[in-house]
ROKOLDO-249646 format. One record per residue (C-alpha): y, z, x; residue number from 1; residue in three letters. Coordinates in Angstrom, 2 decimals. Example, Ala and Ser with C-alpha at 12.3 -4.5 7.8 and 13.67 -1.06 7.14 Angstrom:
// ROKOLDO-249646
@Y = -4.50; Z = 7.80; X = 12.30; resi = 1; resn = ALA
@Y = -1.06; Z = 7.14; X = 13.67; resi = 2; resn = SER
// end
This chain:
// ROKOLDO-249646
@Y = -76.60; Z = 55.82; X = 58.53; resi = 1; resn = MET
@Y = -76.03; Z = 54.07; X = 61.84; resi = 2; resn = GLU
@Y = -76.46; Z = 55.92; X = 65.13; resi = 3; resn = GLU
@Y = -73.71; Z = 55.67; X = 67.75; resi = 4; resn = GLY
@Y = -73.24; Z = 56.34; X = 71.44; resi = 5; resn = ASP
@Y = -70.84; Z = 59.26; X = 71.01; resi = 6; resn = ALA
@Y = -70.37; Z = 62.04; X = 68.47; resi = 7; resn = ARG
@Y = -66.95; Z = 63.02; X = 67.14; resi = 8; resn = PHE
@Y = -66.77; Z = 65.80; X = 64.53; resi = 9; resn = PRO
@Y = -64.15; Z = 65.60; X = 61.77; resi = 10; resn = ASP
@Y = -61.04; Z = 63.79; X = 63.02; resi = 11; resn = LEU
@Y = -61.40; Z = 64.51; X = 66.75; resi = 12; resn = THR
@Y = -61.58; Z = 60.80; X = 67.58; resi = 13; resn = PHE
@Y = -57.91; Z = 60.50; X = 66.58; resi = 14; resn = LEU
@Y = -56.97; Z = 63.00; X = 69.30; resi = 15; resn = GLN
@Y = -58.74; Z = 60.76; X = 71.80; resi = 16; resn = LEU
@Y = -57.30; Z = 57.56; X = 70.34; resi = 17; resn = LEU
@Y = -53.68; Z = 58.74; X = 70.49; resi = 18; resn = PHE
@Y = -54.04; Z = 60.27; X = 73.98; resi = 19; resn = GLY
@Y = -53.52; Z = 63.87; X = 72.88; resi = 20; resn = PHE
@Y = -56.73; Z = 65.05; X = 74.60; resi = 21; resn = ARG
@Y = -59.12; Z = 63.53; X = 77.11; resi = 22; resn = SER
@Y = -62.79; Z = 63.16; X = 76.24; resi = 23; resn = PHE
@Y = -63.65; Z = 66.00; X = 78.62; resi = 24; resn = GLU
@Y = -61.17; Z = 68.28; X = 76.83; resi = 25; resn = GLU
@Y = -62.72; Z = 67.36; X = 73.49; resi = 26; resn = LEU
@Y = -66.19; Z = 68.21; X = 74.78; resi = 27; resn = MET
@Y = -64.96; Z = 71.66; X = 75.86; resi = 28; resn = VAL
@Y = -63.09; Z = 72.34; X = 72.60; resi = 29; resn = ALA
@Y = -65.79; Z = 71.00; X = 70.26; resi = 30; resn = PHE
@Y = -69.41; Z = 71.63; X = 71.18; resi = 31; resn = VAL
@Y = -70.66; Z = 68.88; X = 68.84; resi = 32; resn = ASP
@Y = -68.49; Z = 66.23; X = 70.54; resi = 33; resn = CYS
@Y = -70.63; Z = 64.55; X = 73.20; resi = 34; resn = TYR
@Y = -71.73; Z = 61.16; X = 74.59; resi = 35; resn = PRO
@Y = -75.28; Z = 59.83; X = 74.43; resi = 36; resn = SER
@Y = -75.33; Z = 59.02; X = 78.16; resi = 37; resn = ASP
@Y = -73.20; Z = 58.92; X = 81.30; resi = 38; resn = ASN
@Y = -72.23; Z = 55.26; X = 80.79; resi = 39; resn = THR
@Y = -70.66; Z = 56.11; X = 77.44; resi = 40; resn = THR
@Y = -68.79; Z = 59.05; X = 79.00; resi = 41; resn = ARG
@Y = -67.30; Z = 56.80; X = 81.70; resi = 42; resn = VAL
@Y = -66.41; Z = 54.07; X = 79.20; resi = 43; resn = LEU
@Y = -64.59; Z = 56.53; X = 76.90; resi = 44; resn = LEU
@Y = -62.68; Z = 57.94; X = 79.88; resi = 45; resn = ARG
@Y = -61.52; Z = 54.45; X = 80.92; resi = 46; resn = VAL
@Y = -60.71; Z = 53.14; X = 77.43; resi = 47; resn = LEU
@Y = -58.89; Z = 56.25; X = 76.19; resi = 48; resn = PHE
@Y = -56.99; Z = 58.01; X = 79.00; resi = 49; resn = PRO
@Y = -54.95; Z = 61.11; X = 78.20; resi = 50; resn = LYS
@Y = -51.26; Z = 60.29; X = 78.09; resi = 51; resn = ARG
@Y = -48.11; Z = 61.22; X = 76.20; resi = 52; resn = PRO
@Y = -47.75; Z = 59.60; X = 72.81; resi = 53; resn = SER
@Y = -45.20; Z = 59.62; X = 70.06; resi = 54; resn = HIS
@Y = -46.33; Z = 59.18; X = 66.47; resi = 55; resn = VAL
@Y = -43.60; Z = 58.33; X = 63.99; resi = 56; resn = ILE
@Y = -44.31; Z = 59.42; X = 60.40; resi = 57; resn = PRO
@Y = -43.92; Z = 56.80; X = 57.69; resi = 58; resn = LEU
@Y = -41.85; Z = 57.51; X = 54.65; resi = 59; resn = GLY
// end
């Protein structure tokens, strides 16, 4: 198993990826969602800002 710089339980990364929640909101909602250091926290905030999104189902 490879170690990473941030922990995302279950499918919480998808909420960050699609802009549904910010990383700070994920850390409050899920106690096991956290960065390894402050640099990672800043990078996730810049790369994945919270914003409205529209997901269209296929099929």
